[in-house]
C-alpha positions in Angstrom: 0.3 0.1 0.2 1.5 3.2 -0.6 2.6 5.3 1.9 0.9 8.5 2.5 2.1 11.5 2.8 0.8 13.2 5.6 2.5 10.2 7.8 6.0 11.4 6.6 7.8 14.1 8.6 9.9 16.8 6.2 12.0 18.6 8.9 13.5 15.4 11.8 16.3 16.5 13.9 18.6 14.4 14.3 21.4 16.3 15.9 22.7 19.6 18.0 26.2 20.3 17.3 28.4 22.9 19.2 30.6 24.2 17.6 32.0 26.0 21.4 35.0 27.4 19.3 33.3 29.7 16.8 31.2 31.8 16.8 28.1 30.1 15.7 26.1 26.4 16.6 24.5 24.0 14.4 21.6 22.1 14.3 21.5 19.5 11.8 17.9 18.0 10.3 16.9 15.3 8.2 14.4 16.6 5.2 13.5 14.4 2.5 14.5 15.4 -1.1 12.3 15.7 -4.6 13.8 13.8 -7.3 14.9 15.2 -10.1 12.4 12.5 -12.4 8.7 12.9 -12.2 7.5 10.0 -12.2 3.2 9.6 -12.3 1.7 9.6 -9.9 0.3 6.9 -10.4 3.0 4.5 -10.3 2.5 3.6 -6.4 4.4 0.5 -6.5 7.1 -0.5 -9.1 8.2 -4.2 -9.8 12.7 -3.7 -10.6 13.6 -6.5 -13.2 16.9 -8.1 -14.4 16.8 -7.1 -18.4 21.2 -8.4 -18.7 20.8 -11.8 -19.7 23.2 -12.1 -22.5 21.8 -13.2 -25.8 23.8 -15.8 -26.7 25.5 -16.7 -23.5 29.1 -18.4 -25.6 29.7 -14.6 -27.1 29.2 -13.0 -24.0 31.7 -14.9 -22.2 34.6 -15.0 -25.2 33.2 -10.8 -24.9 34.3 -11.3 -21.4 37.3 -13.7 -21.5 38.4 -10.3 -24.1 37.5 -7.3 -22.0 39.3 -9.3 -18.9 35.6 -8.7 -17.1 34.6 -12.3 -16.0 30.9 -13.7 -16.5 30.5 -14.1 -13.0 32.0 -11.2 -11.5 30.1 -8.9 -13.7 26.3 -10.9 -12.1 27.9 -10.0 -8.9 28.3 -6.7 -9.7 24.7 -6.4 -11.4 23.0 -7.9 -8.5 24.8 -5.4 -5.8 23.8 -2.8 -7.9 19.9 -4.2 -8.3 20.3 -5.2 -4.4 20.9 -1.5 -3.4 18.7 0.3 -5.7 15.8 -2.3 -3.7 16.8 -1.4 -0.5 17.4 2.5 -1.3 14.2 3.1 -3.0 12.8 1.4 -0.2 14.5 4.5 2.7 11.6 6.7 0.4 8.3 7.1 1.3 6.8 7.4 -2.1 6.9 4.2 -3.3 6.3 0.2 -2.5 9.0 -1.6 -4.5 9.3 -5.0 -5.9 11.6 -7.5 -7.3 10.9 -9.7 -10.1 12.4 -12.8 -10.0 12.6 -13.7 -13.4 15.9 -12.6 -15.8 14.6 -11.4 -19.3 17.4 -11.3 -22.1 19.0 -7.9 -22.9 23.0 -6.8 -22.1 25.3 -7.4 -19.7 28.7 -5.8 -21.3 26.4 -3.7 -23.5 27.1 -0.3 -24.7 23.7 0.0 -26.3 20.3 0.2 -24.9 18.1 -2.9 -26.4 14.7 -2.6 -28.0 12.0 -1.9 -25.3 10.6 -4.5 -23.9 6.8 -5.0 -25.4 4.0 -3.4 -23.1 2.3 -6.4 -23.6 5.4 -7.6 -21.3 5.4 -4.9 -19.5 1.9 -5.5 -17.9 2.8 -9.2 -17.7 4.8 -8.5 -15.6 3.3 -5.5 -13.6 0.0 -8.1 -13.2 2.4 -11.3 -11.5 3.8 -8.4 -9.3 1.1 -5.9 -8.3 2.9 -2.9 -10.1 1.8 0.3 -12.0 5.4 0.1 -12.9 8.0 -1.9 -14.1 12.0 -0.6 -13.9 14.9 -2.5 -15.6 18.3 -2.6 -15.5 18.9 -3.2 -19.2 22.4 -3.2 -19.8 25.4 -3.4 -17.3 28.8 -3.1 -18.7 32.2 -2.6 -15.5 35.5 -2.9 -16.2 38.5 -2.1 -13.8 41.9 -1.0 -14.6 45.3 -1.3 -11.8 48.0 1.1 -13.3 51.3 1.7 -11.0 54.5 4.1 -10.9 57.4 4.4 -9.0 57.6 6.0 -5.7 58.8 6.5 -2.3 57.3 4.8 0.8 57.6 5.3 4.3 58.8 1.4 6.1 59.5 0.5 9.6 62.6 -1.6 10.1 63.5 -2.8 13.0 60.8 -3.9 16.6 59.9 -2.2 19.6 62.3 0.7 21.6 64.2 -0.1 18.4 61.6 0.7 15.7 61.6 3.5 12.7 60.4 4.7 9.5 62.5 4.7 6.8 62.2 6.1 3.1 62.4 3.5 0.5 61.6 3.4 -3.0 58.8 1.2 -4.0 55.9 1.4 -6.5 52.2 3.2 -6.0 49.0 0.5 -7.6 45.6 2.5 -8.4 43.3 0.7 -9.7 40.2 2.5 -10.7 36.9 0.4 -11.2 34.1 2.0 -13.6 30.5 0.7 -14.2 27.7 1.4 -16.4 24.2 1.1 -15.5 21.8 1.5 -18.4 18.3 1.6 -16.7 14.5 2.7 -17.9 11.4 2.9 -16.5 8.1 1.3 -18.1 4.5 3.2 -17.0 2.1 0.3 -18.4 -1.0 3.0 -18.0 0.3 5.9 -20.2 2.3 3.9 -22.1 5.6 6.0 -21.5 8.7 5.3 -20.9 9.2 7.5 -17.8 13.1 7.7 -18.1 15.7 6.0 -19.6 20.1 6.8 -19.1 22.6 5.6 -19.0 24.0 6.1 -14.9 27.5 5.7 -14.4 30.1 5.7 -11.2 33.8 5.4 -10.7 35.8 4.8 -7.3 39.6 4.9 -6.9 41.9 2.9 -4.4 45.6 2.5 -4.3 47.8 0.7 -2.2 52.0 0.8 -1.8 54.0 -1.6 -1.6 57.6 -2.3 -2.6 56.7 -4.7 -4.7 54.7 -5.3 -7.3 53.1 -8.4 -5.8 53.0 -6.4 -2.7 50.9 -4.5 -4.1 48.4 -6.5 -5.6 48.6 -8.2 -2.5 47.5 -4.7 -0.7 45.1 -3.5 -3.6 41.3 -4.0 -3.8 40.1 -7.1 -5.5 39.0 -6.2 -9.1 35.1 -7.9 -7.9 35.0 -6.4 -4.7 35.8 -2.8 -6.1 33.0 -3.3 -8.8 30.8 -5.3 -7.0 31.2 -1.6 -4.3 30.7 0.7 -7.6 27.4 -1.5 -8.6 26.6 0.0 -5.0 26.8 3.3 -6.1 25.3 3.1 -8.8 22.0 1.2 -7.6 22.0 3.9 -4.3 22.4 7.4 -7.2 19.6 6.3 -9.1 17.6 5.8 -6.1 17.4 9.0 -5.4 16.8 10.2 -9.6 13.3 8.7 -9.6 12.1 8.6 -5.8 12.2 11.7 -2.6 14.8 11.2 -0.7 15.7 11.8 2.9 18.9 13.7 3.0 21.3 16.1 6.3 21.6 19.6 5.8 23.2 21.5 8.6 22.6 25.3 9.7 24.7 27.1 11.9 23.4 29.9 13.8 24.9 32.4 16.0 26.3 31.2 19.4 26.1 34.3 21.9 26.5 38.2 22.3 28.7 40.6 24.5 25.3 43.4 25.2 22.2 41.1 25.4 21.9 37.3 26.9 19.1 36.5 25.0 20.6 35.0 23.1 22.6 32.7 24.2 19.4 32.1 26.7 17.7 31.5 23.4 20.0 28.9 22.7 19.9 26.9 25.8 16.2 25.8 24.6 17.1 24.6 21.0 20.3 22.9 22.4 17.6 20.7 24.2 15.2 20.5 21.3 12.5 23.5 22.8 12.8 25.6 19.5 9.4 27.5 20.0 10.8 28.5 23.9 14.0 29.0 22.3 12.5 31.6 19.5 9.9 33.4 22.0 13.7 33.9 24.2 15.3 35.5 20.9 11.9 37.7 20.2 11.9 38.7 23.1 15.8 40.2 23.0 15.0 42.0 19.8 13.3 44.9 22.3 16.3 47.2 23.4 18.9 45.1 21.2 22.1 46.3 19.8 21.7 46.8 15.6 24.5 44.2 15.2 22.7 41.5 17.5 19.0 42.0 16.8 20.1 40.7 13.1 21.6 37.6 14.9 18.5 37.6 17.2 16.4 37.1 13.5 18.6 34.7 12.1 17.9 32.4 15.1 14.5 33.1 14.5 14.8 31.6 11.4 16.8 28.8 12.2 14.3 27.8 14.2 11.3 28.0 12.1 12.7 26.4 9.6 13.5 23.5 12.5 9.7 22.9 13.7 8.7 23.3 10.0 7.6 26.9 9.0 10.0 27.8 5.6 7.4 30.7 4.9 7.8 32.1 8.3 11.8 31.3 8.1 11.6 33.3 4.8 10.3 35.7 6.3 12.9 36.4 9.7 15.7 35.8 7.2 14.1 38.3 4.9 14.4 40.9 8.0 17.8 40.1 9.1 18.8 41.7 5.9 16.1 43.8 5.2 16.6 45.5 7.7 19.9 45.3 9.6 22.5 44.2 6.3 23.0 40.6 7.5 24.5 39.4 3.9 24.5 35.7 5.7 20.8 36.4 6.2 20.6 37.4 2.7 21.7 33.9 1.2 19.9 32.3 3.8 16.7 34.0 2.7 17.9 32.2 -0.7 17.8 29.0 0.3 14.4 29.1 2.1 13.7 30.0 -1.3 14.8 26.9 -3.1 13.6 24.7 -0.3 9.9 26.1 -0.3 10.1 25.8 -4.2 11.2 22.2 -2.7 8.7 21.7 -1.0 5.6 22.3 -3.4 7.6 20.2 -6.1 8.0 17.7 -3.5 3.7 17.9 -2.6 3.3 16.7 -6.5 5.4 14.6 -6.5 4.6 13.1 -3.3 0.4 13.5 -4.5 -1.4 10.1 -4.1 -3.9 9.6 -7.4 -7.3 9.6 -7.3 -9.5 6.2 -7.7 
């Protein structure tokens, strides 16, 4: 069943970090952010399908031998990609996610998208898994390239109190793993492909030793590297099509030499009593000097954002700039304007289509 938008909390305070040696404190929030791709509201349940089964297994094996990619290594990377994709999508309140048991013909080592699945197949999959759309991994390619160069490395010689670190000549190995995963999202109700894109991820590992054999023993294994990058690709694509929770940090002013209300309000904020903090800061504006008034307004804006009132936060951040010239308030107001637009987009993405 689709998770209700009303059940989602936009602003969940996770932690409050006190920067004791600076002029500010910071609060960390978790916020649900809209996806870059708008998926029709009729799509509430998605079934994930592996479509990387090669047309010809023997040709696929030969191609893998030529490129240095063993089929079992690629299969492990594919499984990791799809597992992470499913896991990441499940953290979003937007969809219910299912995984198809069958593996369809597509392309394991393919660089080009195969022909789209026909709508009969898509509808059959949706009927079988009680889903509204099909998300298919259409093709997959991975590689792991190792380079080496001479390097001066540090080595410990001796033991105990006699141990010392010396510099010796050695080798520095660098392993670069690349994964290219082609995804399609099929919407059978509208007979459209909502999204089609090749999602690429790269990661680098290094190892240093006196000999190449020693360095290779320390370097990540090729199978592990491509699996990890496959996981990055799966997770990354999930963020393209589903609203996701992200952590953000907001700094606010810590104290004032002339107005104790700033610090008094902070004590309420430290224990999560943001309404009391806002009230304390508001009362402190009366009689505060020019600079402190700007800081108080800014802190009030942060408080309202923590409570989920973006429009109120924007009003106070704007006042900090328009009335007192606090440039930090202007920048904050601009960020809040963007957040308000994102919230409107998010509400559209989370809307459930009436039956």
